[in-house]
N, C-alpha and C positions, 0 to 999 in steps of 0.2 A: 687390309694388309696387317700382318702381325707385327707388333712391336719387337724390337731387337731382343728384349729380355725374354719374351716368349720363345723366339726362335732359338735362343741359346739353350733352352731346356729341351726343345723338341729335336734339334739336330742330333745330339748324342744318341737318343733313342733310335733314330732312323739308322745311324751308322752302326750301332751295336747289332741291330737286326740283320744287317747286310753281310756280316762276317761272324764266324764262330767266336764266342767270347773267350776271354782269358781268365782262368781261375787259379787261385792258390789252393790246390786240392790236398796238399799234404796234411793239413789240419783235419780234413774230412776223414782221411784214413786213420789218423791217430785216434780220433773220436770213435770211429767204428771199431777199432781194435779194443779200446777201453770198454766199450759197451758190450762186447762179446767175449771178454776175458773169462768170465765165469762159465761160459758154455764151451770154451775151447774153440772159439770161432776162427776167423781168418787171420793170416799174418799180414804184417804191414806191406811186405814186398808184393804179395798177391794183389792187395788193394791198389797199390801204386801202379802196378802193371795194368790192371783193369781201367784205372783212370786215364792212363796214357793212351791205351787202345781206344777208349771212347773219345778222347780228345782228337786223336788222329781221324777217326771216322767222322766226327762232326766237322772237322776242317774240310774233308773231302766232299761231304754230302750236304753241307749247310744250305746251299742254294736250292736244293730240291724240296725243302720244307716250306710250307705256307708261312708267310710273314706274320699273320695273326697268331698262328700256333707257336712260332718262335718267340714272339713277344709274351704270350701267355706263359710259356715255360720259363722264360727268363725272369718274369715276375715271381713265379713260384720259387726259383732259386734264391731270390733275394728276400723271401718271406721269413726266413729264420734258419739258423744252423749254418753249417759250412756248405759251400756250393760243391756240386759233384757233377763231373762230366757224364758219369754213368747215369745218374738220375735225369740229367738234361737230355741225353740221347734217348733214353726210354720215353720221356715225355713227348719229344717231337716225333719219334717213330710211332707211338700210339696215336698221336694226332693225325699223322699221315695215313695210318691204317684205317682209322675211323672215316676219314674223308674219302679214301678209296672205296671202302665198303659202301658208303652212302651213294657214291657215284655208280657203283656196280648195281646196287638195288634199284636205282632210278632208271637205269638203262634197260630197255627190253631185251629179254633173252633171245639170242640168235636161234636157238633150237626151237623155242616156242613159235617164233615167227615162221621158221621154215616148215614146221609141222602144220601150222594153220594155213599157209599158202598151199601146201601139198593137198590138204583136205579139201580146200576150195576148188582146186584144179581137178582132183580125181572124183569128187562127189559134188557136182554142181547143184545148186538149189533148184528145186522144181516148183514153179509157181502154178497153182491151180488155175484152170480156165473157167 
């Protein structure tokens, strides 16, 4: 059994992974604007709009993402710099895409199975006598 002190640290991690996080993303946009001033980058309104759209998408789709991937991406968000919904959404979507691709690669192709079955049916093996 875990002591109460350990449970106090574990419980917030579990709760955070079960719902989309809340970030203060305005600083992220201000930093992005400052970093791209010399190149005539984005404006702050466009950045804020992208962050709000990513936040809304995360709220709607959060449960479809793998819990390990969500935890990984949340750790990356806290690794340094200002948090970003756009970066978090990109991270969990990439994780989901990789997982789906691995699952697809490990599943046998329907067309290959159908072709093999047809070949066996149409051209039976002949065993010598």
